[in-house]
C-alpha positions in Angstrom: -35.0 2.5 -5.2 -32.7 -0.1 -6.7 -29.3 -0.6 -5.0 -26.3 0.9 -6.9 -24.1 -2.1 -6.3 -24.6 -5.7 -5.3 -23.7 -4.7 -1.7 -26.6 -2.6 -0.4 -24.9 -2.2 3.0 -22.0 -0.6 1.2 -24.4 1.8 -0.6 -26.1 2.7 2.7 -22.7 3.3 4.3 -21.7 5.6 1.4 -25.0 7.5 1.6 -24.7 8.0 5.4 -21.0 8.7 5.8 -20.1 10.6 2.6 -20.4 14.1 4.2 -18.1 13.2 7.1 -15.5 11.4 4.9 -15.6 14.4 2.5 -15.0 16.8 5.4 -12.0 14.9 6.5 -10.7 14.7 3.0 -11.2 18.4 2.5 -9.4 19.3 5.7 -6.5 17.1 4.4 -6.4 18.4 0.9 -7.7 22.0 1.2 -9.6 21.5 -2.1 -13.1 20.3 -2.6 -12.4 18.7 -5.9 -9.4 16.9 -4.6 -11.3 15.9 -1.5 -14.1 14.3 -3.6 -11.4 12.4 -5.7 -9.7 11.3 -2.5 -13.0 9.9 -1.0 -14.0 8.2 -4.2 -10.6 6.5 -4.4 -10.9 5.4 -0.8 -14.4 4.1 -1.4 -13.3 2.1 -4.4 -10.6 0.5 -2.3 -13.1 -0.1 0.5 -15.6 -1.7 -1.9 -13.1 -4.4 -2.8 -12.4 -5.1 0.8 -16.0 -4.8 2.0 -16.5 -8.4 2.8 -13.4 -8.4 5.1 -14.4 -5.4 7.1 -16.0 -6.3 10.3 -17.9 -4.1 12.8 -18.0 -0.4 12.1 -16.4 0.3 8.7 -15.9 4.0 9.2 -12.5 3.8 11.0 -11.3 1.4 8.3 -12.4 3.7 5.5 -11.1 6.8 7.3 -7.7 5.1 7.4 -7.9 4.4 3.7 -8.6 8.1 3.1 -5.7 9.3 5.3 -3.2 6.7 3.9 -4.2 7.5 0.3 -3.7 11.2 1.0 -0.3 10.7 2.6 0.9 8.4 -0.2 -0.4 10.7 -3.0 1.2 13.7 -1.3 4.6 12.0 -1.5 4.3 11.6 -5.2 2.5 14.8 -6.1 4.3 17.6 -7.8 3.6 20.8 -5.9 5.1 23.4 -8.2 1.7 25.1 -8.6 0.1 27.1 -5.8 -3.6 27.5 -6.1 -4.9 31.0 -5.3 -8.3 31.4 -3.8 -10.9 33.8 -5.0 -11.6 37.0 -3.1 -14.8 36.6 -1.0 -17.7 38.9 -1.2 -17.4 41.9 1.1 -18.4 41.0 4.6 -18.8 43.0 7.8 -15.7 44.1 9.7 -15.8 41.4 12.4 -16.7 38.6 9.9 -13.9 39.8 7.5 -11.3 39.7 10.3 -12.4 36.3 11.4 -12.3 35.0 7.8 -8.8 36.5 7.4 -7.6 34.7 10.6 -9.1 31.4 9.5 -7.5 31.9 6.0 -4.1 32.5 7.5 -4.4 29.4 9.8 -5.7 27.4 6.9 -2.7 28.3 4.7 -0.3 27.6 7.5 -1.9 24.2 8.0 -1.6 23.4 4.3 2.2 24.1 4.5 2.6 21.3 7.0 3.9 17.9 5.9 1.1 15.5 5.0 1.5 13.2 8.1 1.6 16.2 10.5 -1.4 17.7 8.9 -3.2 14.3 9.0 -2.5 14.1 12.8 -3.8 17.6 13.5 -6.9 17.0 11.3 -7.8 13.7 13.0 -7.1 15.1 16.5 -8.6 18.6 16.4 -11.2 18.3 13.7 -12.3 14.7 14.0 -11.7 14.6 17.8 -10.0 11.2 17.7 -7.9 10.0 20.6 -4.1 9.4 20.1 -4.8 5.7 20.1 -7.4 6.0 17.4 -5.1 8.2 15.3 -2.3 5.7 15.7 -4.5 2.9 14.5 -5.7 5.0 11.6 -2.2 5.9 10.5 -0.7 2.6 11.4 1.9 4.1 13.8 2.5 4.1 17.5 0.8 6.6 19.9 4.2 8.1 20.6 4.6 8.9 16.9 1.2 10.6 17.0 2.3 12.7 20.0 5.6 13.7 18.4 4.0 14.5 15.0 1.4 16.6 16.7 4.0 18.4 18.8 6.2 19.1 15.7 3.2 20.3 13.8 2.0 22.7 16.5 5.6 23.9 17.0 5.8 24.7 13.3 2.5 26.6 13.5 3.8 28.6 16.5 6.9 29.6 14.5 5.0 30.4 11.3 5.6 34.2 10.8 2.3 34.5 8.9 0.4 33.8 12.1 1.8 36.7 14.0 -0.8 39.5 14.6 -0.1 43.2 14.4 0.9 43.3 18.1 3.6 40.7 17.6 1.5 38.0 19.4 1.0 34.5 17.9 
């Protein structure tokens, strides 16, 4: 198979890491099409910097994904609210679990971009505070405070209260 670019190691990186980068982007955007666009934009930026990237390129590219997401969120008009489609009928337990995940997902999408990025990198990507700080270009203390603020907002979100009044 012929390499797609003049940098076969970049092509191999994309082929191997695309699913993981797409997952991070989806968790940030909440939309598969937006996630694909985000990863593609990040990979274009990475392609131009590829010769300067030393060692494992994944943290560098992940940082591009997150910073591109945060900068696009600042500029994006959010007057429209996408509505998901109703899923096929599932069993009672599966439906309840899906409803809980959907409520949490919607609450996560209401968080500011940086707070959402911190929670995604911490709890879905399992990165340390230092790794998140390096990815976002901030101090570890900022990561801690952003995570704390995000979790506090989720705790206060009225949509996450169950029928018994528990959060």
